[in-house]
Backbone of each chain as ProteinMPNN parsed JSONL, in Angstrom:
{"seq_chain_A": "AQSVTQLDSHVSVSEGTPVLLRCNYSSSYSPSLFWYVQHPNKGLQLLLKYTSAATLVKGINGFEAEFKKSETSFHLTKPSAHMSDAAEYFCVVSFLTGGGADGLTFGKGTHLIIQP", "coords_chain_A": {"N_chain_A": [[59.39, -35.317, 34.697], [56.323, -35.742, 36.511], [55.863, -36.299, 40.029], [54.924, -37.731, 43.194], [55.613, -37.841, 46.605], [55.221, -39.548, 49.545], [56.481, -39.17, 52.585], [56.647, -40.837, 54.788], [55.992, -44.169, 55.475], [54.662, -45.28, 57.592], [53.102, -43.822, 60.415], [53.029, -43.208, 63.817], [51.133, -42.087, 66.499], [50.151, -40.792, 69.704], [46.864, -40.856, 71.101], [45.191, -37.763, 71.097], [47.398, -36.209, 70.633], [49.3, -34.154, 68.265], [49.001, -34.655, 64.674], [51.04, -35.29, 61.869], [51.368, -35.71, 58.54], [53.402, -36.235, 55.853], [53.905, -34.843, 52.589], [55.396, -34.497, 49.49], [55.873, -33.028, 46.259], [56.8, -33.077, 42.806], [56.937, -30.978, 40.034], [56.512, -29.223, 36.974], [54.422, -27.657, 36.669], [51.622, -25.794, 38.016], [50.057, -27.442, 40.483], [46.978, -29.237, 41.264], [45.989, -30.41, 44.414], [45.32, -33.153, 46.597], [44.114, -34.81, 49.515], [43.34, -38.047, 50.516], [41.52, -40.401, 52.522], [41.576, -43.746, 53.656], [39.736, -46.059, 55.205], [39.785, -49.302, 56.825], [38.828, -51.879, 54.616], [37.314, -50.221, 53.042], [36.514, -47.809, 50.425], [38.384, -45.016, 49.05], [38.162, -41.824, 50.604], [37.545, -38.396, 50.113], [39.448, -36.03, 51.834], [40.369, -33.368, 51.762], [41.044, -30.62, 49.475], [43.302, -28.757, 47.417], [43.18, -26.043, 45.28], [44.476, -23.854, 44.062], [43.495, -21.652, 45.385], [43.103, -20.401, 48.581], [46.043, -21.011, 50.488], [46.101, -22.467, 52.816], [44.237, -25.129, 53.613], [41.195, -26.337, 54.772], [39.772, -29.372, 55.876], [37.638, -32.258, 56.202], [36.745, -33.72, 59.409], [38.496, -32.333, 61.077], [40.994, -32.111, 59.921], [43.671, -30.411, 58.203], [45.582, -28.843, 55.588], [48.565, -27.424, 54.27], [49.584, -25.676, 51.472], [52.738, -25.274, 50.233], [54.503, -23.655, 48.06], [57.201, -22.984, 47.693], [58.486, -25.002, 48.995], [57.534, -27.164, 47.746], [55.512, -28.733, 48.952], [52.799, -30.396, 50.664], [51.671, -30.898, 53.299], [49.772, -32.821, 55.623], [47.846, -32.111, 58.477], [46.687, -32.402, 61.885], [45.392, -31.141, 64.864], [44.833, -32.701, 67.153], [44.859, -36.031, 67.654], [42.49, -38.623, 67.067], [41.123, -41.797, 67.983], [39.592, -42.806, 65.895], [40.85, -41.84, 63.678], [42.7, -43.572, 62.747], [43.977, -45.037, 59.941], [44.623, -45.388, 56.378], [46.359, -42.988, 54.507], [46.338, -41.037, 51.618], [48.19, -39.005, 49.468], [47.487, -37.027, 46.692], [48.127, -35.863, 43.47], [47.276, -33.644, 40.891], [48.217, -32.749, 37.735], [47.822, -31.829, 35.115], [46.076, -29.502, 33.08], [43.989, -30.61, 31.772], [43.392, -32.771, 33.291], [42.448, -36.128, 33.875], [43.689, -39.533, 33.522], [46.469, -39.563, 33.111], [47.348, -37.276, 34.332], [46.992, -37.634, 36.995], [48.345, -38.499, 39.976], [49.132, -40.784, 42.451], [50.316, -40.909, 45.799], [52.204, -43.383, 47.692], [50.999, -43.908, 50.041], [50.355, -43.431, 53.57], [50.374, -45.072, 56.58], [48.483, -44.481, 59.307], [48.763, -44.792, 62.716], [47.134, -44.912, 65.765], [47.878, -44.601, 69.051], [46.514, -45.661, 72.14]], "CA_chain_A": [[58.153, -36.048, 34.984], [55.756, -35.395, 37.811], [55.869, -37.358, 41.026], [54.481, -37.357, 44.533], [56.294, -38.669, 47.591], [54.796, -39.501, 50.944], [57.786, -39.399, 53.183], [56.574, -41.85, 55.83], [55.042, -45.245, 55.178], [53.907, -45.468, 58.828], [53.227, -42.791, 61.447], [52.34, -43.612, 65.04], [51.004, -41.008, 67.478], [49.234, -41.08, 70.806], [45.59, -40.156, 71.031], [45.222, -36.43, 71.68], [48.596, -35.476, 70.203], [49.176, -33.71, 66.863], [49.322, -35.539, 63.56], [51.686, -34.682, 60.7], [51.634, -36.648, 57.455], [54.158, -35.406, 54.916], [53.759, -35.105, 51.162], [56.125, -33.595, 48.595], [55.616, -33.298, 44.85], [57.664, -32.39, 41.843], [56.179, -30.672, 38.835], [56.784, -27.946, 36.315], [53.154, -26.953, 36.576], [50.928, -25.556, 39.276], [49.187, -28.621, 40.621], [45.901, -29.379, 42.232], [46.446, -31.405, 45.394], [44.247, -33.769, 47.357], [44.372, -35.868, 50.487], [42.265, -39.014, 50.682], [41.669, -41.337, 53.62], [40.986, -45.053, 53.408], [39.564, -46.913, 56.373], [39.84, -50.72, 56.445], [37.751, -52.46, 53.802], [36.518, -49.151, 52.435], [37.154, -47.055, 49.366], [39.023, -43.78, 49.484], [37.258, -40.705, 50.83], [38.244, -37.127, 50.019], [39.592, -35.249, 53.057], [40.463, -31.95, 51.403], [41.711, -30.38, 48.197], [43.865, -27.437, 47.126], [43.007, -25.752, 43.846], [45.068, -22.539, 43.787], [42.874, -20.572, 46.143], [43.838, -20.234, 49.826], [47.087, -22.039, 50.621], [45.745, -23.307, 53.952], [42.964, -25.76, 53.262], [40.569, -27.092, 55.858], [38.997, -30.499, 55.397], [36.711, -32.877, 57.147], [37.282, -34.389, 60.602], [39.514, -31.521, 61.749], [42.265, -32.101, 59.203], [43.987, -29.31, 57.311], [46.852, -28.988, 54.88], [49.073, -26.148, 53.78], [50.349, -25.741, 50.236], [53.926, -24.419, 50.265], [55.095, -23.778, 46.731], [58.66, -22.912, 47.78], [58.97, -26.287, 49.499], [56.785, -28.188, 46.98], [54.952, -29.647, 49.947], [51.367, -30.305, 50.975], [51.6, -31.767, 54.469], [48.46, -32.943, 56.28], [47.983, -31.994, 59.926], [45.507, -32.359, 62.738], [45.93, -30.749, 66.178], [44.636, -33.682, 68.198], [44.459, -37.285, 67.016], [41.414, -39.439, 67.647], [41.269, -43.215, 67.606], [38.93, -43.047, 64.61], [41.705, -41.367, 62.577], [43.569, -44.661, 62.3], [43.601, -45.351, 58.554], [45.647, -45.148, 55.371], [46.173, -41.672, 53.927], [46.977, -40.905, 50.309], [48.36, -37.694, 48.858], [47.248, -37.171, 45.253], [48.433, -34.637, 42.751], [46.789, -33.565, 39.526], [49.124, -31.765, 37.151], [47.461, -31.298, 33.81], [44.833, -28.732, 33.045], [42.933, -31.495, 31.295], [43.136, -33.858, 34.226], [42.539, -37.444, 33.289], [44.515, -40.512, 34.213], [47.885, -39.235, 33.041], [47.669, -36.162, 35.202], [46.615, -37.956, 38.364], [49.402, -39.328, 40.553], [48.905, -41.141, 43.849], [51.409, -41.342, 46.647], [52.13, -44.79, 48.091], [50.18, -44.02, 51.238], [50.927, -43.422, 54.925], [49.498, -45.767, 57.52], [48.453, -43.751, 60.57], [48.43, -45.63, 63.871], [46.835, -44.095, 66.934], [48.087, -45.339, 70.298], [45.59, -45.175, 73.191]], "C_chain_A": [[57.651, -35.678, 36.372], [55.842, -36.578, 38.755], [55.335, -36.822, 42.335], [55.082, -38.351, 45.508], [55.683, -38.463, 48.965], [55.973, -40.021, 51.743], [57.79, -40.502, 54.234], [55.568, -42.916, 55.434], [54.149, -45.524, 56.387], [54.177, -44.287, 59.755], [52.411, -43.262, 62.642], [52.329, -42.459, 66.015], [50.067, -41.456, 68.584], [47.948, -40.285, 70.628], [45.706, -38.81, 71.735], [46.432, -35.606, 71.31], [48.467, -35.098, 68.73], [49.599, -34.78, 65.865], [49.978, -34.737, 62.448], [51.978, -35.784, 59.698], [52.223, -35.829, 56.307], [53.987, -35.845, 53.466], [54.556, -34.051, 50.393], [55.837, -33.989, 47.145], [56.692, -32.624, 44.018], [56.869, -32.207, 40.571], [56.637, -29.344, 38.262], [55.541, -27.077, 36.265], [52.615, -26.648, 37.963], [49.902, -26.666, 39.458], [47.916, -28.336, 41.403], [46.29, -30.547, 43.134], [45.283, -31.879, 46.246], [44.843, -34.674, 48.436], [43.116, -36.731, 50.58], [42.578, -39.903, 51.886], [40.968, -42.643, 53.258], [40.942, -45.843, 54.71], [39.503, -48.365, 55.929], [38.594, -51.169, 55.704], [36.816, -51.408, 53.205], [37.253, -48.56, 51.248], [37.789, -45.797, 49.932], [37.98, -42.667, 49.595], [38.067, -39.414, 50.807], [38.25, -36.42, 51.374], [39.576, -33.758, 52.753], [41.161, -31.82, 50.057], [42.214, -28.938, 48.129], [43.762, -27.207, 45.628], [43.366, -24.317, 43.541], [44.317, -21.382, 44.423], [43.71, -20.363, 47.416], [44.854, -21.357, 50.003], [46.865, -22.942, 51.826], [44.336, -23.834, 53.716], [42.438, -26.554, 54.448], [39.692, -28.192, 55.263], [38.061, -31.036, 56.448], [37.471, -33.449, 58.339], [38.44, -33.642, 61.249], [40.874, -31.493, 61.08], [42.429, -30.808, 58.395], [45.347, -29.559, 56.676], [47.26, -27.633, 54.339], [49.923, -26.377, 52.541], [51.51, -24.762, 50.347], [54.671, -24.613, 48.957], [56.62, -23.818, 46.814], [59.262, -24.239, 48.238], [58.374, -27.464, 48.713], [56.204, -29.229, 47.918], [53.47, -29.386, 50.145], [51.114, -31.248, 52.147], [50.221, -31.696, 55.12], [48.651, -32.905, 57.79], [46.624, -32.064, 60.602], [46.004, -32.091, 64.15], [45.878, -31.862, 67.228], [44.086, -34.968, 67.591], [43.37, -37.988, 67.811], [41.587, -40.87, 67.167], [40.674, -43.497, 66.23], [39.746, -42.549, 63.416], [42.633, -42.46, 62.054], [43.103, -45.156, 60.937], [44.823, -45.178, 57.67], [45.335, -43.819, 54.704], [46.992, -41.552, 52.643], [47.018, -39.442, 49.88], [48.27, -37.872, 47.341], [47.458, -35.832, 44.587], [47.895, -34.724, 41.34], [47.534, -32.432, 38.845], [48.592, -31.085, 35.902], [46.17, -30.509, 33.872], [43.679, -29.593, 32.572], [42.63, -32.632, 32.23], [43.312, -35.203, 33.572], [43.573, -38.295, 33.977], [45.99, -40.114, 34.211], [48.261, -38.141, 34.011], [47.442, -36.438, 36.659], [47.647, -38.921, 38.922], [49.139, -39.529, 42.036], [50.224, -41.384, 44.558], [51.192, -42.783, 47.075], [51.353, -44.998, 49.384], [50.989, -43.964, 52.524], [49.918, -44.065, 55.857], [49.59, -45.051, 58.864], [47.948, -44.663, 61.681], [48.222, -44.706, 65.06], [46.97, -44.98, 68.176], [47.156, -44.794, 71.38], [46.341, -44.518, 74.337]], "O_chain_A": [[58.423, -35.352, 37.274], [55.888, -37.728, 38.319], [55.298, -35.612, 42.559], [55.063, -39.558, 45.268], [55.636, -37.346, 49.479], [56.399, -41.166, 51.589], [58.849, -41.05, 54.538], [54.425, -42.607, 55.098], [53.007, -45.957, 56.227], [55.307, -43.813, 59.874], [51.255, -43.662, 62.502], [53.379, -41.904, 66.335], [49.285, -42.391, 68.411], [47.95, -39.185, 70.075], [46.252, -38.722, 72.835], [46.495, -34.421, 71.638], [47.627, -35.65, 68.019], [50.41, -35.661, 66.149], [49.532, -33.638, 62.119], [52.756, -36.695, 59.984], [51.622, -34.857, 55.85], [53.931, -37.035, 53.155], [54.4, -32.853, 50.628], [55.586, -35.158, 46.853], [57.392, -31.722, 44.478], [56.218, -33.131, 40.083], [57.092, -28.459, 38.986], [55.596, -25.913, 35.871], [53.098, -27.183, 38.961], [48.978, -26.799, 38.655], [47.802, -27.33, 42.104], [46.848, -31.544, 42.675], [44.379, -31.11, 46.575], [45.932, -35.224, 48.278], [41.998, -36.231, 50.705], [43.739, -40.128, 52.224], [39.906, -42.642, 52.635], [41.975, -46.243, 55.245], [39.198, -48.638, 54.768], [37.467, -50.882, 56.106], [35.657, -51.696, 52.905], [38.453, -48.772, 51.076], [37.739, -45.546, 51.136], [37.049, -42.581, 48.795], [39.142, -39.338, 51.402], [37.2, -36.231, 51.99], [38.867, -32.986, 53.397], [41.781, -32.762, 49.562], [41.622, -28.028, 48.71], [44.185, -28.032, 44.818], [42.63, -23.632, 42.83], [44.502, -20.234, 44.018], [44.921, -20.165, 47.32], [44.565, -22.516, 49.705], [47.378, -24.06, 51.864], [43.375, -23.069, 53.631], [43.162, -27.347, 55.048], [38.972, -27.978, 54.288], [37.736, -30.374, 57.433], [38.686, -33.638, 58.283], [39.282, -34.259, 61.903], [41.815, -30.911, 61.619], [41.45, -30.2, 57.963], [46.145, -30.365, 57.153], [46.418, -26.803, 53.994], [50.864, -27.172, 52.556], [51.301, -23.563, 50.532], [55.377, -25.603, 48.767], [57.264, -24.586, 46.099], [60.404, -24.559, 47.909], [58.682, -28.622, 48.993], [56.371, -30.433, 47.722], [52.958, -28.309, 49.837], [50.432, -32.263, 52.008], [49.591, -30.64, 55.159], [49.523, -33.591, 58.324], [45.579, -31.824, 59.998], [46.944, -32.745, 64.601], [46.757, -31.961, 68.084], [42.97, -34.986, 67.073], [43.335, -37.951, 69.041], [42.125, -41.121, 66.088], [41.192, -44.329, 65.485], [39.38, -42.805, 62.268], [43.282, -42.28, 61.023], [41.978, -45.635, 60.791], [45.914, -44.865, 58.145], [44.182, -43.545, 54.37], [48.167, -41.915, 52.593], [46.009, -38.737, 49.924], [48.904, -38.764, 46.778], [47.016, -34.797, 45.085], [48.037, -35.747, 40.67], [47.497, -31.291, 39.306], [48.872, -29.913, 35.655], [45.272, -30.837, 34.648], [42.526, -29.345, 32.924], [41.694, -33.394, 31.988], [44.24, -35.394, 32.786], [44.254, -37.847, 34.899], [46.684, -40.311, 35.208], [49.403, -38.093, 34.469], [47.675, -35.564, 37.494], [47.811, -40.029, 38.411], [48.949, -38.568, 42.782], [51.139, -41.988, 43.999], [50.12, -43.346, 46.849], [51.082, -46.133, 49.777], [52.144, -44.387, 52.571], [48.758, -43.657, 55.917], [50.652, -45.019, 59.484], [46.858, -45.228, 61.598], [49.04, -43.825, 65.325], [46.263, -45.976, 68.324], [47.027, -43.578, 71.519], [45.722, -44.058, 75.297]]}, "seq_chain_B": "GAGVSQSPSNKVTEKGKDVELRCDPISGHTALYWYRQRLGQGLEFLIYFQGNSAPDKSGLPSDRFSAERTGESVSTLTIQRTQQEDSAVYLCASSLDQGPNSPLHFGNGTRLTVT", "coords_chain_B": {"N_chain_B": [[23.248, -38.386, 48.74], [23.331, -41.074, 46.27], [26.311, -42.94, 46.122], [29.334, -44.123, 44.531], [28.899, -47.344, 43.372], [29.918, -50.654, 43.798], [30.054, -54.011, 42.636], [30.537, -57.591, 42.744], [30.95, -57.287, 46.357], [32.758, -58.977, 47.449], [34.677, -61.565, 45.956], [35.409, -64.841, 45.324], [37.343, -66.965, 43.452], [38.334, -69.668, 41.314], [41.598, -70.398, 40.146], [42.206, -69.678, 36.752], [39.596, -69.292, 35.995], [37.169, -66.961, 34.609], [36.365, -63.595, 35.619], [34.001, -61.02, 36.36], [33.718, -57.701, 37.151], [31.762, -55.099, 38.519], [30.883, -51.65, 38.165], [29.031, -48.939, 39.246], [28.842, -45.691, 38.524], [28.593, -42.369, 40.008], [25.693, -40.634, 39.128], [25.843, -38.617, 36.251], [28.537, -38.176, 36.356], [31.297, -37.897, 34.314], [33.793, -38.979, 34.08], [35.568, -41.999, 34.706], [37.356, -44.31, 36.63], [39.444, -47.194, 37.04], [41.174, -48.901, 39.558], [43.756, -50.936, 41.013], [44.449, -52.458, 44.078], [46.76, -53.959, 45.859], [47.357, -56.028, 48.737], [48.24, -54.059, 51.43], [49.429, -52.188, 49.807], [49.806, -49.258, 47.647], [47.684, -47.482, 45.288], [47.162, -48.823, 42.077], [46.955, -47.743, 38.882], [44.621, -48.7, 36.433], [42.703, -48.364, 34.21], [41.039, -45.757, 32.37], [38.131, -43.915, 31.711], [36.62, -41.364, 29.815], [33.896, -39.67, 29.12], [32.828, -39.971, 25.806], [35.233, -40.46, 24.702], [38.128, -42.327, 23.533], [39.14, -44.911, 25.707], [41.75, -44.71, 28.196], [43.962, -47.109, 28.349], [46.365, -47.658, 29.437], [47.276, -48.664, 31.85], [46.546, -51.307, 32.16], [47.518, -54.523, 33.131], [47.921, -56.843, 31.612], [46.878, -58.683, 28.651], [44.812, -60.151, 29.568], [43.16, -58.628, 30.965], [40.383, -56.486, 30.642], [38.119, -53.782, 29.97], [34.936, -52.211, 29.903], [32.687, -49.54, 29.15], [29.484, -48.283, 29.159], [28.377, -45.63, 27.539], [27.989, -42.972, 29.715], [27.659, -44.446, 31.975], [27.353, -47.489, 33.614], [30.259, -49.507, 34.265], [32.251, -52.325, 33.423], [34.767, -54.472, 34.558], [36.733, -56.953, 33.317], [38.402, -59.927, 33.997], [40.21, -62.359, 32.536], [40.922, -65.872, 32.662], [41.951, -66.106, 35.372], [44.672, -65.48, 37.632], [46.662, -66.266, 40.545], [48.088, -64.019, 41.288], [46.404, -62.027, 40.626], [44.828, -61.513, 42.742], [43.425, -59.11, 44.76], [42.19, -55.886, 45.849], [39.835, -54.306, 43.889], [39.277, -51.138, 42.876], [36.884, -48.72, 41.996], [36.382, -45.477, 40.688], [34.721, -42.342, 40.243], [34.419, -39.142, 38.638], [33.294, -35.75, 38.323], [34.103, -34.395, 36.025], [36.913, -34.203, 33.777], [38.595, -32.347, 34.715], [41.315, -30.829, 36.579], [40.536, -30.067, 39.103], [38.563, -31.686, 39.942], [37.536, -33.857, 42.324], [37.969, -37.369, 43.054], [35.487, -39.842, 43.488], [35.14, -42.639, 45.318], [34.217, -46.107, 45.114], [33.496, -48.844, 47.401], [34.984, -50.953, 46.65], [35.901, -54.146, 45.161], [36.772, -57.124, 46.547], [38.924, -59.406, 45.377], [39.698, -62.781, 45.388], [41.826, -65.219, 44.336], [41.997, -68.594, 44.134]], "CA_chain_B": [[22.861, -39.052, 47.51], [23.987, -42.347, 46.012], [27.714, -42.849, 45.772], [29.796, -45.121, 43.571], [28.535, -48.673, 43.842], [30.661, -51.735, 43.156], [29.581, -55.354, 42.97], [30.232, -57.919, 44.131], [31.902, -56.728, 47.319], [33.786, -60.012, 47.571], [34.589, -62.612, 44.942], [36.421, -65.884, 45.399], [37.289, -67.728, 42.214], [39.432, -70.597, 41.108], [42.577, -70.042, 39.123], [41.825, -70.047, 35.398], [38.233, -68.842, 35.697], [36.979, -65.543, 34.279], [35.52, -62.852, 36.549], [33.511, -59.729, 35.88], [33.468, -56.769, 38.248], [30.862, -54.057, 38.039], [30.944, -50.343, 38.822], [27.995, -47.952, 38.926], [29.359, -44.394, 38.985], [27.609, -41.358, 40.386], [24.994, -40.129, 37.95], [26.342, -37.343, 35.764], [29.999, -38.16, 36.336], [31.745, -38.309, 32.992], [35.071, -39.688, 34.165], [35.525, -43.231, 35.507], [38.68, -44.905, 36.77], [39.632, -48.462, 37.755], [42.473, -49.066, 40.199], [43.983, -52.175, 41.737], [45.18, -52.242, 45.324], [47.201, -55.201, 46.477], [47.38, -55.959, 50.186], [49.275, -53.208, 51.996], [50.06, -51.378, 48.776], [49.069, -48.107, 47.15], [46.785, -47.716, 44.164], [47.765, -49.053, 40.762], [46.007, -47.334, 37.848], [44.351, -49.704, 35.407], [42.065, -47.851, 33.006], [40.317, -44.503, 32.575], [37.132, -43.559, 30.706], [36.155, -39.983, 29.876], [32.841, -39.432, 28.148], [32.838, -40.846, 24.644], [36.597, -40.571, 24.182], [38.749, -43.641, 23.653], [39.669, -45.068, 27.063], [43.184, -44.823, 28.444], [44.161, -48.474, 28.845], [47.805, -47.812, 29.623], [47.604, -49.335, 33.096], [46.143, -52.715, 32.2], [48.774, -55.276, 33.271], [48.079, -57.873, 30.578], [45.706, -58.766, 27.765], [43.724, -60.857, 30.243], [42.329, -57.584, 31.571], [39.68, -55.597, 29.727], [37.036, -53.047, 30.616], [34.005, -51.523, 29.016], [31.76, -48.61, 29.785], [28.376, -47.925, 28.286], [28.108, -44.197, 27.651], [28.51, -42.412, 30.958], [27.054, -45.179, 33.065], [28.0, -48.651, 34.219], [31.478, -50.063, 33.699], [32.619, -53.663, 33.871], [36.165, -54.881, 34.415], [36.77, -58.403, 33.134], [39.71, -60.578, 34.084], [40.101, -63.715, 31.99], [41.925, -66.866, 33.089], [42.537, -65.47, 36.556], [45.874, -66.023, 38.256], [46.721, -65.921, 41.964], [48.626, -62.664, 41.409], [45.315, -61.063, 40.397], [44.15, -61.286, 44.018], [43.591, -57.714, 45.168], [40.948, -55.117, 45.867], [39.683, -53.502, 42.679], [38.536, -49.931, 43.228], [36.363, -47.883, 40.926], [36.132, -44.098, 41.098], [34.2, -41.471, 39.2], [34.507, -37.718, 38.923], [32.331, -34.977, 37.553], [34.699, -34.209, 34.707], [38.329, -34.554, 33.771], [39.382, -31.219, 35.155], [42.218, -31.121, 37.697], [39.917, -29.745, 40.38], [37.471, -32.618, 40.223], [37.977, -34.978, 43.152], [37.445, -38.69, 42.753], [34.577, -40.474, 44.442], [35.462, -44.055, 45.23], [33.389, -47.159, 45.676], [34.145, -49.599, 48.476], [35.877, -51.941, 46.08], [35.617, -55.585, 45.1], [37.929, -57.905, 47.0], [39.032, -60.615, 44.564], [40.622, -63.796, 45.864], [41.982, -66.307, 43.371], [42.548, -69.742, 44.874]], "C_chain_B": [[23.647, -40.337, 47.306], [25.427, -42.097, 45.608], [28.045, -43.85, 44.689], [29.526, -46.505, 44.164], [29.314, -49.729, 43.071], [30.075, -53.087, 43.588], [30.365, -56.394, 42.174], [31.231, -57.26, 45.082], [33.054, -57.702, 47.546], [33.565, -61.057, 46.493], [35.747, -63.58, 45.143], [36.27, -66.743, 44.157], [38.492, -68.655, 42.122], [40.354, -70.098, 39.998], [42.111, -70.548, 37.754], [40.423, -69.629, 35.004], [38.228, -67.369, 35.309], [36.112, -64.89, 35.343], [35.146, -61.515, 35.923], [33.146, -58.879, 37.085], [32.694, -55.576, 37.705], [31.028, -52.772, 38.852], [29.817, -49.461, 38.305], [28.471, -46.592, 39.428], [28.219, -43.489, 39.452], [26.994, -40.781, 39.111], [25.535, -38.755, 37.55], [27.855, -37.234, 35.741], [30.489, -38.714, 35.007], [33.019, -39.139, 33.035], [34.948, -40.89, 35.092], [36.888, -43.903, 35.461], [38.549, -46.29, 37.413], [41.065, -48.489, 38.288], [42.539, -50.448, 40.835], [44.817, -51.848, 42.968], [45.509, -53.587, 45.936], [47.359, -54.972, 47.973], [48.548, -55.105, 50.665], [49.972, -52.291, 51.013], [49.218, -50.144, 48.441], [48.193, -48.488, 45.982], [47.554, -47.834, 42.858], [46.714, -48.734, 39.705], [45.849, -48.437, 36.808], [43.829, -49.072, 34.116], [41.216, -46.641, 33.349], [39.381, -44.264, 31.4], [36.75, -42.094, 30.912], [35.148, -39.777, 28.75], [32.882, -40.454, 27.028], [34.22, -40.989, 24.02], [37.107, -41.992, 24.324], [39.355, -43.777, 25.042], [41.193, -45.116, 27.088], [43.433, -46.167, 29.108], [45.602, -48.721, 29.272], [48.186, -48.564, 30.892], [47.236, -50.804, 33.158], [47.387, -53.596, 32.175], [48.984, -56.35, 32.219], [46.82, -57.909, 29.732], [44.588, -59.611, 28.366], [42.734, -59.87, 30.856], [41.672, -56.755, 30.478], [38.58, -54.893, 30.498], [36.198, -52.362, 29.556], [33.191, -50.541, 29.841], [30.712, -48.225, 28.754], [28.038, -46.457, 28.502], [28.768, -43.62, 28.879], [27.893, -43.125, 32.138], [27.951, -46.333, 33.492], [29.276, -49.043, 33.484], [31.691, -51.472, 34.254], [34.097, -53.902, 33.583], [36.174, -56.401, 34.366], [38.206, -58.891, 33.214], [39.525, -62.019, 33.602], [41.223, -64.589, 32.538], [42.687, -66.354, 34.305], [43.727, -66.246, 37.088], [45.892, -65.584, 39.717], [47.227, -64.49, 42.169], [47.566, -61.597, 41.142], [44.565, -60.76, 41.689], [44.466, -59.888, 44.529], [42.198, -57.125, 45.39], [40.929, -54.25, 44.62], [38.743, -52.349, 42.997], [38.111, -49.188, 41.968], [36.132, -46.481, 41.491], [35.536, -43.326, 39.936], [34.406, -40.021, 39.618], [33.637, -36.969, 37.932], [32.832, -34.716, 36.142], [36.178, -34.51, 34.807], [39.205, -33.402, 34.233], [40.219, -31.545, 36.387], [41.603, -30.827, 39.051], [38.813, -30.713, 40.766], [37.968, -33.769, 41.068], [37.336, -36.283, 42.71], [36.529, -39.159, 43.876], [34.732, -41.978, 44.264], [34.322, -44.929, 45.729], [34.163, -47.888, 46.762], [35.02, -50.736, 47.964], [35.284, -53.339, 46.012], [36.884, -56.306, 45.508], [37.927, -59.227, 46.252], [40.088, -61.545, 45.147], [40.645, -64.939, 44.864], [42.672, -67.467, 44.077], [43.207, -70.78, 43.953]], "O_chain_B": [[24.538, -40.649, 48.095], [25.728, -41.17, 44.856], [27.157, -44.366, 44.009], [29.882, -46.788, 45.308], [29.364, -49.702, 41.841], [29.664, -53.274, 44.733], [30.808, -56.118, 41.059], [32.251, -56.732, 44.639], [34.186, -57.291, 47.804], [32.431, -61.396, 46.155], [36.914, -63.187, 45.133], [35.169, -67.199, 43.849], [39.52, -68.446, 42.767], [39.916, -69.458, 39.043], [41.681, -71.693, 37.616], [40.088, -69.608, 33.819], [39.154, -66.625, 35.632], [35.23, -65.534, 35.911], [35.862, -60.964, 35.088], [32.358, -59.294, 37.935], [32.934, -55.108, 36.591], [31.279, -52.805, 40.057], [29.663, -49.26, 37.101], [28.501, -46.361, 40.637], [27.042, -43.815, 39.303], [27.697, -40.482, 38.145], [25.668, -37.855, 38.379], [28.399, -36.292, 35.164], [30.155, -39.833, 34.618], [33.287, -39.918, 32.12], [34.303, -40.813, 36.138], [37.494, -44.045, 34.399], [37.655, -46.525, 38.226], [42.021, -48.155, 37.589], [41.514, -51.051, 41.153], [45.764, -51.064, 42.906], [44.635, -54.269, 46.469], [47.482, -53.83, 48.417], [49.704, -55.386, 50.348], [50.99, -51.682, 51.341], [48.08, -50.007, 48.889], [47.979, -49.669, 45.711], [48.465, -47.056, 42.575], [45.681, -49.401, 39.646], [46.831, -49.031, 36.362], [44.436, -49.223, 33.056], [40.73, -46.508, 34.473], [39.777, -44.391, 30.241], [36.579, -41.641, 32.044], [35.513, -39.719, 27.576], [32.96, -41.658, 27.274], [34.366, -41.565, 22.942], [36.594, -42.771, 25.128], [40.019, -42.854, 25.513], [41.833, -45.515, 26.115], [43.149, -46.343, 30.293], [46.012, -49.868, 29.448], [49.31, -49.054, 31.0], [47.584, -51.483, 34.124], [48.23, -53.438, 31.293], [50.125, -56.733, 31.957], [45.825, -57.256, 30.045], [43.535, -59.773, 27.751], [41.615, -60.234, 31.218], [42.321, -56.368, 29.506], [38.16, -55.357, 31.558], [36.674, -51.991, 28.483], [33.031, -50.691, 31.052], [31.034, -47.884, 27.616], [27.476, -46.089, 29.533], [29.977, -43.762, 29.065], [27.628, -42.517, 33.175], [29.152, -46.164, 33.701], [29.371, -48.932, 32.261], [31.353, -51.763, 35.401], [34.601, -53.575, 32.509], [35.673, -57.058, 35.279], [39.104, -58.337, 32.58], [38.772, -62.791, 34.195], [42.319, -64.114, 32.836], [43.906, -66.191, 34.27], [43.79, -67.473, 37.013], [45.208, -64.629, 40.084], [46.83, -63.826, 43.126], [47.79, -60.414, 41.394], [43.747, -59.84, 41.725], [45.63, -59.529, 44.709], [41.18, -57.774, 45.153], [41.895, -53.543, 44.331], [37.578, -52.548, 43.338], [38.875, -49.051, 41.013], [35.732, -46.33, 42.645], [35.815, -43.625, 38.775], [34.549, -39.716, 40.802], [33.293, -37.472, 36.863], [32.072, -34.805, 35.178], [36.64, -35.023, 35.825], [40.431, -33.48, 34.148], [39.869, -32.44, 37.155], [42.113, -31.304, 40.065], [38.197, -30.562, 41.821], [38.749, -34.589, 40.585], [36.285, -36.287, 42.069], [36.775, -38.9, 45.054], [34.482, -42.516, 43.186], [33.569, -44.556, 46.629], [35.332, -47.594, 47.015], [35.709, -51.4, 48.738], [34.315, -53.668, 46.697], [37.939, -56.129, 44.899], [37.05, -60.067, 46.456], [41.23, -61.143, 45.369], [39.615, -65.551, 44.579], [43.797, -67.332, 44.558], [43.712, -71.796, 44.43]]}, "name": "protein", "num_of_chains": 2, "seq": "AQSVTQLDSHVSVSEGTPVLLRCNYSSSYSPSLFWYVQHPNKGLQLLLKYTSAATLVKGINGFEAEFKKSETSFHLTKPSAHMSDAAEYFCVVSFLTGGGADGLTFGKGTHLIIQPGAGVSQSPSNKVTEKGKDVELRCDPISGHTALYWYRQRLGQGLEFLIYFQGNSAPDKSGLPSDRFSAERTGESVSTLTIQRTQQEDSAVYLCASSLDQGPNSPLHFGNGTRLTVT"}
């Protein structure tokens, strides 16, 4: 069965320092991968997606993620954290070629805290 | 352009009452999802609509929950005889199609409080 694991429920960094949010998946198939961000009292917003093209994907707000098949990982990074990055981040994996609800798996989320 | 719209944004109801939550997806999006998010938790899948196919109701937690969608437009999620455990944010999302490369576009959610 497919699964996605966000390794940290909370990550705290100082403003201006790098951010690393970790995501691992398990699957027999080549997945499509997404990172979403959720600010307080808002819905989820797409940050970036990997769909079997370039393994290093650049998203909005300076975030990027690298797909590493050998490590089954899709970690989210940003060189320099900003206070506005404080939010909940979700790693999402889509496994089936047909997509749909069965093929879409959400991680439990990582709460990113930015210290001034 | 217009995104996914959900109404109401907040709903407070008494235990035992029925509530109806509405979702207007992005025009042209064939796929529509409902999720539940309890305080401090991740997303819990409820139901999925794709075009005119039979919906995937596998995530509905009980028979008090039901949802409908008219064609490829508005969807309503109905919770009958609400319980305090139903208190959560209910998120709706739509996507262009059911392909694995289609990202979800989320509404801002309806925050349901059952007193």
